[in-house]
DRENVONU-372439 format. One record per residue (C-alpha): residue in one letter; chain; y, z, x. Coordinates in steps of 0.1 Angstrom, whole numbers, plus 2048, in hexadecimal, padded with zeros to 3 digits. Example, Ala and Ser with C-alpha at 12.3 -4.5 7.8 and 13.67 -1.06 7.14 Angstrom:
<rs>
R residuo cadena  c2  c3  c1
R       A      A 7D3 84E 87B
R       S      A 7F5 847 889
</rs>
This chain:
<rs>
R residuo cadena  c2  c3  c1
R       X      A 8FB 69E 916
R       X      A 911 6BB 90F
R       X      A 91F 6C7 8ED
R       X      A 938 6E1 8E3
R       X      A 934 6FB 8C5
R       X      A 94D 701 8AF
R       X      A 95C 722 8B5
R       X      A 95D 73A 897
R       X      A 981 746 89E
R       X      A 99B 740 8B8
R       X      A 99E 759 8D4
R       X      A 9C2 768 8DD
R       X      A 9D6 75A 8FA
R       X      A 9D6 771 919
R       X      A 9F2 75C 928
R       X      A 9DC 751 944
R       X      A 9C9 72E 947
R       X      A 9A4 733 940
R       X      A 98B 730 95C
R       X      A 96D 719 95E
R       X      A 954 730 94B
R       X      A 96E 733 92E
R       X      A 974 713 927
R       X      A 94B 708 926
R       X      A 93F 728 918
R       X      A 937 716 8F6
R       X      A 928 6F5 909
R       X      A 902 6F1 909
R       X      A 8ED 6D7 91E
R       X      A 8D2 6C6 90F
R       X      A 8BD 6AF 926
R       X      A 8AF 6B0 945
R       X      A 8BA 6CA 95B
R       X      A 8B8 6BF 981
R       X      A 8CF 6BB 99F
R       X      A 8B8 69D 9B4
R       X      A 899 68D 9A5
R       X      A 87B 692 9B4
R       X      A 875 66F 9BC
R       X      A 895 66F 9CE
R       X      A 890 691 9E2
R       X      A 86E 682 9ED
R       X      A 87B 65E 9F6
R       X      A 89C 667 A01
R       X      A 8A8 644 9EE
R       X      A 8C0 644 9D0
R       X      A 8D8 62E 9BE
R       X      A 8FA 634 9B3
R       X      A 90E 624 996
R       X      A 925 60D 9A6
R       X      A 947 60E 98E
R       X      A 969 5FB 996
R       X      A 976 610 977
R       X      A 975 631 991
R       X      A 994 63F 9A1
R       X      A 993 62B 9C5
R       X      A 991 650 9D8
R       X      A 96D 653 9C3
R       X      A 962 630 9CB
R       X      A 96A 63A 9F2
R       X      A 955 658 9ED
R       X      A 935 645 9DD
R       X      A 938 62B 9F9
R       X      A 932 645 A16
R       X      A 916 656 A02
R       X      A 908 633 A04
R       X      A 90D 631 A2A
R       X      A 8FC 651 A2B
R       X      A 8E0 646 A1B
R       X      A 8DC 629 A2C
R       X      A 8D3 641 A4C
R       X      A 8BA 657 A39
R       X      A 8A2 650 A52
R       X      A 8B6 660 A6F
R       X      A 8C6 67F A5D
R       X      A 8B0 69E A64
R       X      A 8A1 6B3 A46
R       X      A 8BB 6C9 A38
R       X      A 8DA 6B2 A3E
R       X      A 8D3 695 A26
R       X      A 8EB 693 A09
R       X      A 8D9 6AB 9ED
R       X      A 8CD 6BF A08
R       X      A 8ED 6CD A0A
R       X      A 8F1 6DB 9EA
R       X      A 8E5 700 9E5
R       X      A 8D4 711 9D5
R       X      A 8AE 703 9DF
R       X      A 88C 707 9DD
R       X      A 871 70F 9F6
R       X      A 870 6E9 9FD
R       X      A 894 6E5 A02
R       X      A 89A 6D3 9E1
R       X      A 8B9 6DC 9CF
R       X      A 8B6 6F0 9AF
R       X      A 8C9 6F0 991
R       X      A 8DE 70C 98A
R       X      A 8E5 713 964
R       X      A 905 728 96F
R       X      A 915 707 97C
R       X      A 91B 715 99D
R       X      A 911 705 9BF
R       X      A 916 70A 9E4
R       X      A 919 6E9 9F7
R       X      A 91A 6E8 A1E
R       X      A 931 6CF A2E
R       X      A 938 6C9 A54
R       X      A 960 6D3 A55
R       X      A 975 6D9 A71
R       X      A 95C 6D7 A8A
R       X      A 940 6EB A79
R       X      A 928 6F0 A59
R       X      A 93A 702 A3D
R       X      A 930 70A A1A
R       X      A 947 701 9FD
R       X      A 943 711 9DC
R       X      A 944 6F8 9BE
R       X      A 93D 6F8 999
R       X      A 92A 6DA 987
R       X      A 94D 6D5 971
R       X      A 956 6AE 977
R       X      A 970 699 966
R       X      A 967 680 950
R       X      A 97C 65F 943
R       X      A 978 63B 938
R       X      A 960 62D 953
R       X      A 93F 616 954
R       X      A 94B 60B 932
R       X      A 949 62F 922
R       X      A 963 64A 916
R       X      A 955 663 928
R       X      A 946 65A 947
R       X      A 945 66E 966
R       X      A 966 666 97D
R       X      A 94F 671 99A
R       X      A 937 65B 9AA
R       X      A 917 65D 997
R       X      A 8F1 654 999
R       X      A 8E3 637 984
R       X      A 8CB 656 97A
R       X      A 8E1 66D 965
R       X      A 8CD 688 966
R       X      A 8D5 688 98D
R       X      A 8F4 69A 993
R       X      A 8F6 69D 9BB
R       X      A 910 684 9BE
R       X      A 927 696 9A9
R       X      A 923 6B6 9BB
R       X      A 929 6A7 9DE
R       X      A 944 692 9D4
R       X      A 956 6B5 9C5
R       X      A 94E 6C7 9E0
R       X      A 95F 6AE 9F9
R       X      A 97C 6AA 9E2
R       X      A 982 6D0 9E2
R       X      A 980 6D0 A0B
R       X      A 997 6B3 A12
R       X      A 9AE 6B6 9F3
R       X      A 9CD 6B9 A06
R       X      A 9C3 696 A1B
R       X      A 9C0 684 9F9
R       X      A 9DF 672 A03
R       X      A 9D2 663 A1C
R       X      A 9C0 640 A20
R       X      A 99E 653 A25
R       X      A 98E 672 A2D
R       X      A 972 675 A41
R       X      A 955 67D A28
R       X      A 935 66C A40
R       X      A 941 687 A5A
R       X      A 93F 6A3 A42
R       X      A 91E 698 A33
R       X      A 90B 692 A52
R       X      A 91E 6A7 A70
R       X      A 921 686 A84
R       X      A 942 682 A92
R       X      A 952 65C A91
R       X      A 957 64A AB1
R       X      A 970 62E AAE
R       X      A 96B 60D AC0
R       X      A 982 5ED AC2
R       X      A 97D 5D4 AAA
R       X      A 96D 5B7 ABF
R       X      A 94C 5A5 AC3
R       X      A 940 5B7 AE9
R       X      A 948 5D7 AD5
R       X      A 934 5D2 AB5
R       X      A 916 5C1 ACB
R       X      A 917 5DE AE0
R       X      A 916 5F7 AC1
R       X      A 8FF 5E3 AAC
R       X      A 8DE 5F5 AB2
R       X      A 8E6 611 AC2
R       X      A 901 621 AAD
R       X      A 8FC 631 A8C
R       X      A 916 62D A6D
R       X      A 923 60C A7E
R       X      A 93D 601 A60
R       X      A 960 5F6 A5D
R       X      A 97A 611 A51
R       X      A 995 601 A3E
R       X      A 9B8 614 A38
R       X      A 9D3 612 A21
R       X      A 9EE 61F A0C
R       X      A 9E8 62B 9EE
R       X      A 9FE 622 9D0
R       X      A A0E 63A 9B8
R       X      A 9F4 638 99C
R       X      A 9D8 63C 9B4
R       X      A 9EB 65A 9C9
R       X      A 9ED 668 9A1
R       X      A 9C5 664 99E
R       X      A 9BF 676 9BD
R       X      A 9D3 691 9B3
R       X      A 9C5 694 991
R       X      A 9A6 694 9A3
R       X      A 9A9 6AC 9BC
R       X      A 9B6 6C3 9A1
R       X      A 996 6C3 98F
R       X      A 981 6C8 9AD
R       X      A 995 6E9 9B1
R       X      A 98D 6F6 991
R       X      A 979 712 99C
R       X      A 986 738 997
R       X      A 9A1 73F 9AF
R       X      A 990 75B 9BD
R       X      A 972 740 9CB
R       X      A 971 73C 9EF
R       X      A 970 71B 9F9
R       X      A 961 71D A1A
R       X      A 94F 735 A30
</rs>
């Protein structure tokens, strides 16, 4: 849990919006500091919070993360969800960075790229709480890898948030989608021979949902303007 300390005096206004480090300079963290628990790392098994109060775009991200999790056995080492988050130890387990900066590897525009993010996430009224994260969350509150992956995805695809969906599964795995006609014969032919068999539904976002996506995208891009988004 985070708590802010009261400042002795207000700082003069420089006329520029404060950066992430300035906004959270007086915030301290109490509790276990970890990106992924040891049990999750060893078993590749996890459980996300399913909350209908989350913005629809974040519910979509959680669903696509779960799709990847259902295929944990066929994803090579170093490419499974939290294994895309850096820094890491010698075993490939992501390390908690007290400075709040992380690099996430995502498959974007045909190649693996490095996306720089921080660990600041939006909060709001969700899960029956007034300050619950508005990004996909783990049932274990000390495990923050879902928020980090979601923030990296939202930052990379922020220009595509007005579309019905964006390819989070491809970005997390590097596997390109293969579309088949929706028929019984095609389903029978692909079942058991192709991975990630799923039905993708698209719809036009309502005005309220569109505003939600714009807010989430803005929060996902709170890093300093000089930070590169991909390399």
